[in-house]
N, CA, C and O atoms as a CHARMM CRD file, in Angstrom:
* protein
*
  276
    1    1 MET  N     43.54200  -6.00600 -27.44100 PROA 1      0.00000
    2    1 MET  CA    44.25900  -6.03200 -26.24600 PROA 1      0.00000
    3    1 MET  C     43.90000  -5.15800 -25.45400 PROA 1      0.00000
    4    1 MET  O     43.31700  -4.16600 -25.89200 PROA 1      0.00000
    5    2 THR  N     44.17700  -5.31500 -23.98400 PROA 2      0.00000
    6    2 THR  CA    44.10300  -4.05200 -22.82300 PROA 2      0.00000
    7    2 THR  C     45.41600  -3.84100 -22.05700 PROA 2      0.00000
    8    2 THR  O     46.49200  -4.35200 -21.74600 PROA 2      0.00000
    9    3 VAL  N     44.42900  -2.47400 -21.92700 PROA 3      0.00000
   10    3 VAL  CA    45.71700  -1.40100 -21.62800 PROA 3      0.00000
   11    3 VAL  C     45.02700  -0.69100 -20.00200 PROA 3      0.00000
   12    3 VAL  O     43.83000  -0.40800 -20.04700 PROA 3      0.00000
   13    4 SER  N     45.62700  -0.48000 -18.91100 PROA 4      0.00000
   14    4 SER  CA    44.96400   0.00100 -17.55300 PROA 4      0.00000
   15    4 SER  C     46.22200   1.68900 -17.46800 PROA 4      0.00000
   16    4 SER  O     47.17000   2.33500 -17.91500 PROA 4      0.00000
   17    5 LEU  N     45.42000   1.55900 -16.75000 PROA 5      0.00000
   18    5 LEU  CA    46.15100   3.49400 -16.17800 PROA 5      0.00000
   19    5 LEU  C     45.86900   3.23000 -14.75300 PROA 5      0.00000
   20    5 LEU  O     44.82400   2.83000 -14.24000 PROA 5      0.00000
   21    6 TYR  N     47.33600   3.61900 -14.05100 PROA 6      0.00000
   22    6 TYR  CA    46.57900   3.66700 -12.74600 PROA 6      0.00000
   23    6 TYR  C     47.86400   4.39500 -12.60100 PROA 6      0.00000
   24    6 TYR  O     48.99400   4.25200 -13.06900 PROA 6      0.00000
   25    7 ASP  N     47.05400   5.57200 -11.45000 PROA 7      0.00000
   26    7 ASP  CA    48.49200   6.61400 -11.32400 PROA 7      0.00000
   27    7 ASP  C     47.82900   7.38400  -9.57700 PROA 7      0.00000
   28    7 ASP  O     47.54200   6.72100  -8.58100 PROA 7      0.00000
   29    8 ASP  N     47.75700   8.81500  -9.71300 PROA 8      0.00000
   30    8 ASP  CA    47.84600   9.22400  -8.15200 PROA 8      0.00000
   31    8 ASP  C     46.27500   9.15800  -8.72700 PROA 8      0.00000
   32    8 ASP  O     45.82500   8.15500  -8.17300 PROA 8      0.00000
   33    9 PHE  N     45.32900   9.66500  -9.47500 PROA 9      0.00000
   34    9 PHE  CA    44.07100   9.77000  -9.94900 PROA 9      0.00000
   35    9 PHE  C     43.46700   9.07100 -10.27400 PROA 9      0.00000
   36    9 PHE  O     42.30400   8.94300  -9.89400 PROA 9      0.00000
   37   10 HSD  N     44.11300   8.26500 -11.20800 PROA 10     0.00000
   38   10 HSD  CA    42.61100   7.78600 -11.70700 PROA 10     0.00000
   39   10 HSD  C     43.07300   5.43600 -11.71200 PROA 10     0.00000
   40   10 HSD  O     44.15300   4.91400 -11.43300 PROA 10     0.00000
   41   11 ASP  N     42.04300   4.88500 -12.03800 PROA 11     0.00000
   42   11 ASP  CA    42.40900   3.55700 -11.96100 PROA 11     0.00000
   43   11 ASP  C     41.77700   2.87800 -13.37500 PROA 11     0.00000
   44   11 ASP  O     40.63000   3.31400 -13.27600 PROA 11     0.00000
   45   12 MET  N     41.78000   2.50500 -13.96800 PROA 12     0.00000
   46   12 MET  CA    40.79000   2.47000 -15.38900 PROA 12     0.00000
   47   12 MET  C     41.27300   1.23900 -15.76900 PROA 12     0.00000
   48   12 MET  O     42.14500   0.68200 -15.10200 PROA 12     0.00000
   49   13 ILE  N     40.67600   0.61200 -17.04200 PROA 13     0.00000
   50   13 ILE  CA    40.88400  -0.05700 -17.64500 PROA 13     0.00000
   51   13 ILE  C     40.59800  -0.10300 -18.89300 PROA 13     0.00000
   52   13 ILE  O     39.38100   0.03900 -19.00300 PROA 13     0.00000
   53   14 VAL  N     41.14100  -0.24100 -19.98800 PROA 14     0.00000
   54   14 VAL  CA    40.40800   0.10100 -21.60300 PROA 14     0.00000
   55   14 VAL  C     41.12900  -1.90700 -22.26700 PROA 14     0.00000
   56   14 VAL  O     42.14000  -2.60700 -22.21700 PROA 14     0.00000
   57   15 GLU  N     39.85300  -1.92100 -22.74600 PROA 15     0.00000
   58   15 GLU  CA    40.00800  -3.10400 -23.66100 PROA 15     0.00000
   59   15 GLU  C     39.33600  -2.87400 -25.45600 PROA 15     0.00000
   60   15 GLU  O     38.16700  -2.62500 -25.75000 PROA 15     0.00000
   61   16 ILE  N     40.10800  -2.99400 -26.08400 PROA 16     0.00000
   62   16 ILE  CA    40.70300  -2.74600 -27.82800 PROA 16     0.00000
   63   16 ILE  C     40.21200  -4.56900 -28.32800 PROA 16     0.00000
   64   16 ILE  O     41.12000  -5.40000 -28.31000 PROA 16     0.00000
   65   17 ASP  N     39.47700  -4.80300 -28.53900 PROA 17     0.00000
   66   17 ASP  CA    39.21200  -5.70800 -30.36600 PROA 17     0.00000
   67   17 ASP  C     39.45900  -5.01700 -31.75400 PROA 17     0.00000
   68   17 ASP  O     39.15400  -3.88900 -32.14100 PROA 17     0.00000
   69   18 HSD  N     40.28400  -6.33200 -32.55000 PROA 18     0.00000
   70   18 HSD  CA    40.33200  -6.03600 -34.12900 PROA 18     0.00000
   71   18 HSD  C     40.78700  -6.73300 -34.68800 PROA 18     0.00000
   72   18 HSD  O     41.63200  -7.51000 -34.24400 PROA 18     0.00000
   73   19 ASP  N     40.35900  -6.69800 -35.94000 PROA 19     0.00000
   74   19 ASP  CA    40.84500  -7.94200 -36.79700 PROA 19     0.00000
   75   19 ASP  C     42.12100  -7.68600 -37.90900 PROA 19     0.00000
   76   19 ASP  O     42.11700  -7.77600 -39.13700 PROA 19     0.00000
   77   20 GLY  N     42.84700  -7.45000 -37.27500 PROA 20     0.00000
   78   20 GLY  CA    43.95100  -6.62700 -37.33500 PROA 20     0.00000
   79   20 GLY  C     43.87200  -5.64800 -38.60500 PROA 20     0.00000
   80   20 GLY  O     44.74100  -5.77900 -39.46700 PROA 20     0.00000
   81   21 SER  N     43.11400  -4.90800 -38.72700 PROA 21     0.00000
   82   21 SER  CA    42.88200  -3.96200 -39.45600 PROA 21     0.00000
   83   21 SER  C     41.75600  -2.90600 -39.19300 PROA 21     0.00000
   84   21 SER  O     41.59800  -1.92900 -39.92600 PROA 21     0.00000
   85   22 VAL  N     40.93700  -3.19000 -38.02400 PROA 22     0.00000
   86   22 VAL  CA    40.12800  -1.84800 -38.13700 PROA 22     0.00000
   87   22 VAL  C     39.24000  -2.94400 -36.46400 PROA 22     0.00000
   88   22 VAL  O     38.76300  -4.04900 -36.20400 PROA 22     0.00000
   89   23 VAL  N     39.47800  -1.87900 -35.95600 PROA 23     0.00000
   90   23 VAL  CA    38.18800  -2.12800 -34.41100 PROA 23     0.00000
   91   23 VAL  C     36.87000  -2.57700 -34.90200 PROA 23     0.00000
   92   23 VAL  O     36.07100  -2.58300 -35.83900 PROA 23     0.00000
   93   24 THR  N     37.09500  -2.89500 -33.86900 PROA 24     0.00000
   94   24 THR  CA    35.63400  -4.32300 -34.02700 PROA 24     0.00000
   95   24 THR  C     35.08000  -4.37200 -32.58200 PROA 24     0.00000
   96   24 THR  O     34.07500  -5.07400 -32.69800 PROA 24     0.00000
   97   25 ALA  N     35.17500  -4.05600 -31.45600 PROA 25     0.00000
   98   25 ALA  CA    34.62200  -3.76600 -30.09400 PROA 25     0.00000
   99   25 ALA  C     36.05300  -3.14900 -29.00300 PROA 25     0.00000
  100   25 ALA  O     37.23000  -3.41400 -28.75600 PROA 25     0.00000
  101   26 THR  N     34.82400  -2.05200 -28.57400 PROA 26     0.00000
  102   26 THR  CA    35.94400  -1.48000 -27.10800 PROA 26     0.00000
  103   26 THR  C     35.53100  -1.59200 -25.86100 PROA 26     0.00000
  104   26 THR  O     34.88900  -2.63900 -25.95100 PROA 26     0.00000
  105   27 ALA  N     35.45400  -1.30400 -24.91500 PROA 27     0.00000
  106   27 ALA  CA    34.50500  -1.63100 -23.63400 PROA 27     0.00000
  107   27 ALA  C     36.13100  -1.14000 -22.73600 PROA 27     0.00000
  108   27 ALA  O     37.30200  -1.45200 -22.95300 PROA 27     0.00000
  109   28 GLY  N     35.49800  -0.28200 -21.72600 PROA 28     0.00000
  110   28 GLY  CA    36.27800   0.01500 -20.30700 PROA 28     0.00000
  111   28 GLY  C     35.56100   0.38800 -19.35900 PROA 28     0.00000
  112   28 GLY  O     34.34600   0.35600 -19.55100 PROA 28     0.00000
  113   29 ALA  N     36.00900   0.80000 -18.20700 PROA 29     0.00000
  114   29 ALA  CA    35.92600   0.03600 -17.01300 PROA 29     0.00000
  115   29 ALA  C     36.71100   1.35800 -15.78300 PROA 29     0.00000
  116   29 ALA  O     37.85800   1.04800 -15.46200 PROA 29     0.00000
  117   30 MET  N     36.15300   2.77400 -15.10400 PROA 30     0.00000
  118   30 MET  CA    36.89100   3.81800 -14.38100 PROA 30     0.00000
  119   30 MET  C     36.53800   2.77600 -13.06100 PROA 30     0.00000
  120   30 MET  O     35.55500   2.03700 -13.02600 PROA 30     0.00000
  121   31 ARG  N     37.28200   2.86200 -12.28800 PROA 31     0.00000
  122   31 ARG  CA    36.93100   2.50900 -11.06600 PROA 31     0.00000
  123   31 ARG  C     37.85300   3.72800 -10.40200 PROA 31     0.00000
  124   31 ARG  O     37.37700   3.95500  -9.29000 PROA 31     0.00000
  125   32 ARG  N     38.81700   4.46400 -10.62200 PROA 32     0.00000
  126   32 ARG  CA    38.86300   5.82000  -9.27300 PROA 32     0.00000
  127   32 ARG  C     39.05100   7.02600 -10.54300 PROA 32     0.00000
  128   32 ARG  O     39.57700   7.05000 -11.65600 PROA 32     0.00000
  129   33 PHE  N     38.72300   7.44200 -10.16600 PROA 33     0.00000
  130   33 PHE  CA    38.69900   9.02700 -10.76900 PROA 33     0.00000
  131   33 PHE  C     38.56400  10.28100 -10.61500 PROA 33     0.00000
  132   33 PHE  O     37.41300  10.46200 -10.21800 PROA 33     0.00000
  133   34 PRO  N     39.35300  11.69400 -10.75400 PROA 34     0.00000
  134   34 PRO  CA    39.50000  12.39200 -10.52900 PROA 34     0.00000
  135   34 PRO  C     37.81800  13.52900 -10.34000 PROA 34     0.00000
  136   34 PRO  O     37.69700  14.14300  -9.28000 PROA 34     0.00000
  137   35 LYS  N     37.04000  13.62700 -11.09700 PROA 35     0.00000
  138   35 LYS  CA    36.11400  14.64900 -11.55500 PROA 35     0.00000
  139   35 LYS  C     35.43900  13.81800 -11.60300 PROA 35     0.00000
  140   35 LYS  O     35.98300  12.71400 -11.64100 PROA 35     0.00000
  141   36 ASP  N     33.69400  13.86200 -11.63200 PROA 36     0.00000
  142   36 ASP  CA    32.16300  13.24700 -11.85000 PROA 36     0.00000
  143   36 ASP  C     32.53600  12.90100 -13.18300 PROA 36     0.00000
  144   36 ASP  O     32.35100  11.74500 -13.56100 PROA 36     0.00000
  145   37 THR  N     33.46600  14.48400 -14.59900 PROA 37     0.00000
  146   37 THR  CA    32.69800  13.33800 -15.71900 PROA 37     0.00000
  147   37 THR  C     33.70800  12.93300 -16.39900 PROA 37     0.00000
  148   37 THR  O     33.87600  13.25400 -17.57500 PROA 37     0.00000
  149   38 CYS  N     34.85600  11.84100 -15.44100 PROA 38     0.00000
  150   38 CYS  CA    35.28400  11.23500 -16.51600 PROA 38     0.00000
  151   38 CYS  C     35.07200  10.11000 -16.54400 PROA 38     0.00000
  152   38 CYS  O     35.87800   9.51800 -17.26200 PROA 38     0.00000
  153   39 PRO  N     34.01900   9.21700 -15.89000 PROA 39     0.00000
  154   39 PRO  CA    33.20200   7.72900 -16.65900 PROA 39     0.00000
  155   39 PRO  C     32.50700   8.20900 -17.77300 PROA 39     0.00000
  156   39 PRO  O     31.65600   7.37700 -18.08500 PROA 39     0.00000
  157   40 GLY  N     32.49100   9.23100 -18.54500 PROA 40     0.00000
  158   40 GLY  CA    32.55000   9.63700 -19.80200 PROA 40     0.00000
  159   40 GLY  C     33.20200   9.02300 -20.44200 PROA 40     0.00000
  160   40 GLY  O     32.90000   7.89200 -20.82300 PROA 40     0.00000
  161   41 ALA  N     33.72700   9.31800 -20.57900 PROA 41     0.00000
  162   41 ALA  CA    35.04700   8.77200 -21.64600 PROA 41     0.00000
  163   41 ALA  C     35.13500   7.55300 -21.65800 PROA 41     0.00000
  164   41 ALA  O     35.68200   7.17300 -22.69300 PROA 41     0.00000
  165   42 VAL  N     34.73700   6.42000 -20.71700 PROA 42     0.00000
  166   42 VAL  CA    34.08400   5.06500 -20.80900 PROA 42     0.00000
  167   42 VAL  C     32.90100   4.80800 -22.25500 PROA 42     0.00000
  168   42 VAL  O     32.86700   3.84800 -23.02500 PROA 42     0.00000
  169   43 ALA  N     31.96000   6.13400 -22.23100 PROA 43     0.00000
  170   43 ALA  CA    31.49900   5.71900 -23.75000 PROA 43     0.00000
  171   43 ALA  C     31.77600   6.40400 -25.18700 PROA 43     0.00000
  172   43 ALA  O     31.26100   6.06000 -26.25200 PROA 43     0.00000
  173   44 LEU  N     32.84300   7.60600 -24.95200 PROA 44     0.00000
  174   44 LEU  CA    33.83600   7.78700 -25.81700 PROA 44     0.00000
  175   44 LEU  C     34.62500   6.18400 -26.49800 PROA 44     0.00000
  176   44 LEU  O     35.21900   6.03800 -27.56600 PROA 44     0.00000
  177   45 LEU  N     34.43200   5.50300 -25.77100 PROA 45     0.00000
  178   45 LEU  CA    35.42200   4.88900 -26.08100 PROA 45     0.00000
  179   45 LEU  C     34.83900   3.83900 -28.07200 PROA 45     0.00000
  180   45 LEU  O     35.47500   3.40800 -29.03400 PROA 45     0.00000
  181   46 GLN  N     33.22400   3.91900 -27.64300 PROA 46     0.00000
  182   46 GLN  CA    32.27900   3.29200 -29.26600 PROA 46     0.00000
  183   46 GLN  C     33.22300   3.97800 -29.86500 PROA 46     0.00000
  184   46 GLN  O     34.09200   3.20900 -30.27600 PROA 46     0.00000
  185   47 GLN  N     33.54500   5.57900 -30.20500 PROA 47     0.00000
  186   47 GLN  CA    33.84800   6.07600 -31.47200 PROA 47     0.00000
  187   47 GLN  C     35.40900   5.60000 -31.84900 PROA 47     0.00000
  188   47 GLN  O     36.03800   6.35400 -32.59100 PROA 47     0.00000
  189   48 PHE  N     36.02600   4.44200 -31.39300 PROA 48     0.00000
  190   48 PHE  CA    36.93200   3.91900 -32.31700 PROA 48     0.00000
  191   48 PHE  C     36.60600   3.12300 -33.27800 PROA 48     0.00000
  192   48 PHE  O     36.88500   3.45300 -34.43100 PROA 48     0.00000
  193   49 VAL  N     35.95000   1.91300 -33.01400 PROA 49     0.00000
  194   49 VAL  CA    34.65800   1.05800 -33.41800 PROA 49     0.00000
  195   49 VAL  C     35.06000   1.61400 -35.11100 PROA 49     0.00000
  196   49 VAL  O     35.04600   2.78600 -35.48800 PROA 49     0.00000
  197   50 GLY  N     35.32300   0.69100 -35.74100 PROA 50     0.00000
  198   50 GLY  CA    35.86500   0.97300 -37.22000 PROA 50     0.00000
  199   50 GLY  C     37.03900   1.88900 -37.64000 PROA 50     0.00000
  200   50 GLY  O     37.45400   2.36700 -38.69600 PROA 50     0.00000
  201   51 CYS  N     37.29000   1.91000 -36.68300 PROA 51     0.00000
  202   51 CYS  CA    39.40200   3.13100 -37.44800 PROA 51     0.00000
  203   51 CYS  C     39.89800   1.89600 -37.44500 PROA 51     0.00000
  204   51 CYS  O     39.56600   0.89900 -36.80400 PROA 51     0.00000
  205   52 ASP  N     40.97500   2.13000 -38.46600 PROA 52     0.00000
  206   52 ASP  CA    41.40200   1.13200 -39.11000 PROA 52     0.00000
  207   52 ASP  C     43.30100   1.49300 -38.55300 PROA 52     0.00000
  208   52 ASP  O     44.10200   2.33800 -38.95200 PROA 52     0.00000
  209   53 VAL  N     43.38200   0.70900 -37.79700 PROA 53     0.00000
  210   53 VAL  CA    44.42800   0.57200 -37.01700 PROA 53     0.00000
  211   53 VAL  C     45.83900   0.56600 -37.40600 PROA 53     0.00000
  212   53 VAL  O     46.80100   0.44200 -36.64800 PROA 53     0.00000
  213   54 THR  N     45.85400   0.78600 -39.30800 PROA 54     0.00000
  214   54 THR  CA    46.91100   0.47300 -39.69000 PROA 54     0.00000
  215   54 THR  C     47.38700   1.74700 -40.09700 PROA 54     0.00000
  216   54 THR  O     48.27800   1.61300 -40.93500 PROA 54     0.00000
  217   55 GLN  N     47.17400   2.75200 -39.86600 PROA 55     0.00000
  218   55 GLN  CA    46.52100   3.83800 -39.87500 PROA 55     0.00000
  219   55 GLN  C     48.12000   5.47600 -39.31100 PROA 55     0.00000
  220   55 GLN  O     48.69200   6.54400 -39.52900 PROA 55     0.00000
  221   56 GLY  N     47.85800   3.99800 -38.34900 PROA 56     0.00000
  222   56 GLY  CA    48.94300   4.64400 -37.07400 PROA 56     0.00000
  223   56 GLY  C     47.84500   5.63200 -36.33200 PROA 56     0.00000
  224   56 GLY  O     46.82500   6.11800 -36.82100 PROA 56     0.00000
  225   57 ARG  N     48.40000   5.78000 -34.93400 PROA 57     0.00000
  226   57 ARG  CA    48.24400   6.19300 -33.70000 PROA 57     0.00000
  227   57 ARG  C     47.79600   8.06600 -34.24000 PROA 57     0.00000
  228   57 ARG  O     46.80300   8.62900 -33.78100 PROA 57     0.00000
  229   58 SER  N     48.82000   8.79100 -35.31700 PROA 58     0.00000
  230   58 SER  CA    48.46600   9.96600 -35.77200 PROA 58     0.00000
  231   58 SER  C     47.02800  10.38600 -36.25500 PROA 58     0.00000
  232   58 SER  O     46.19200  11.23300 -35.94200 PROA 58     0.00000
  233   59 ALA  N     47.15200   9.41500 -37.13600 PROA 59     0.00000
  234   59 ALA  CA    45.68400   9.43900 -37.90100 PROA 59     0.00000
  235   59 ALA  C     43.92800   8.98300 -37.53600 PROA 59     0.00000
  236   59 ALA  O     42.93100   9.32200 -38.17400 PROA 59     0.00000
  237   60 ILE  N     44.00700   8.10800 -36.29000 PROA 60     0.00000
  238   60 ILE  CA    43.14000   7.63900 -35.19800 PROA 60     0.00000
  239   60 ILE  C     42.73300   9.08000 -34.39200 PROA 60     0.00000
  240   60 ILE  O     41.76900   9.84300 -34.31500 PROA 60     0.00000
  241   61 ALA  N     43.93700   8.96100 -33.91000 PROA 61     0.00000
  242   61 ALA  CA    43.84000  10.68000 -32.71600 PROA 61     0.00000
  243   61 ALA  C     43.53700  12.30300 -33.38900 PROA 61     0.00000
  244   61 ALA  O     43.39800  13.29400 -32.67200 PROA 61     0.00000
  245   62 GLY  N     43.46700  12.32600 -34.97800 PROA 62     0.00000
  246   62 GLY  CA    43.49100  13.12000 -35.21100 PROA 62     0.00000
  247   62 GLY  C     41.75800  13.20400 -35.94100 PROA 62     0.00000
  248   62 GLY  O     41.53600  14.17000 -36.67000 PROA 62     0.00000
  249   63 ARG  N     40.68300  12.24000 -35.71900 PROA 63     0.00000
  250   63 ARG  CA    39.48600  12.58300 -35.57000 PROA 63     0.00000
  251   63 ARG  C     38.70800  12.65100 -34.09800 PROA 63     0.00000
  252   63 ARG  O     37.50800  12.38500 -34.03000 PROA 63     0.00000
  253   64 PHE  N     39.32800  12.95200 -33.16200 PROA 64     0.00000
  254   64 PHE  CA    39.00300  13.34400 -31.91500 PROA 64     0.00000
  255   64 PHE  C     39.03100  14.25100 -31.66500 PROA 64     0.00000
  256   64 PHE  O     39.75500  14.81700 -32.48400 PROA 64     0.00000
  257   65 SER  N     38.49600  15.26800 -30.60100 PROA 65     0.00000
  258   65 SER  CA    39.46600  16.15200 -30.26200 PROA 65     0.00000
  259   65 SER  C     39.93700  16.12000 -28.80100 PROA 65     0.00000
  260   65 SER  O     39.42100  15.44700 -27.90900 PROA 65     0.00000
  261   66 ARG  N     40.63800  16.66800 -28.72300 PROA 66     0.00000
  262   66 ARG  CA    41.16500  16.45300 -26.82500 PROA 66     0.00000
  263   66 ARG  C     40.12600  17.03700 -25.81100 PROA 66     0.00000
  264   66 ARG  O     39.43700  18.01800 -26.09200 PROA 66     0.00000
  265   67 GLY  N     40.04900  16.33600 -24.54200 PROA 67     0.00000
  266   67 GLY  CA    39.73700  16.60700 -23.79100 PROA 67     0.00000
  267   67 GLY  C     38.35400  16.25300 -23.57000 PROA 67     0.00000
  268   67 GLY  O     37.84300  16.46900 -22.47100 PROA 67     0.00000
  269   68 ALA  N     37.63600  15.67400 -24.61600 PROA 68     0.00000
  270   68 ALA  CA    35.90600  15.94100 -24.73200 PROA 68     0.00000
  271   68 ALA  C     35.22900  14.78100 -24.10800 PROA 68     0.00000
  272   68 ALA  O     34.31100  14.09300 -24.55200 PROA 68     0.00000
  273   69 HSD  N     36.13900  14.67600 -22.51900 PROA 69     0.00000
  274   69 HSD  CA    35.41400  14.02700 -21.26300 PROA 69     0.00000
  275   69 HSD  C     35.06000  14.70600 -21.02900 PROA 69     0.00000
  276   69 HSD  O     34.34100  14.71600 -20.03100 PROA 69     0.00000
């Protein structure tokens, strides 16, 4: 799955691979961002590897703190 965000401040892309139930790989790129800490979010994508996508968004989001980057 590939998702992109383009707004007044950001231009980024995220790729998430899964086997139908578990995230197997992630990748991302920040092409434009407002703060020098924003590119650190790309490295945080690796934390999603191994997440069970069948549990839904709330279960996955609960594993991570907001504003971690």
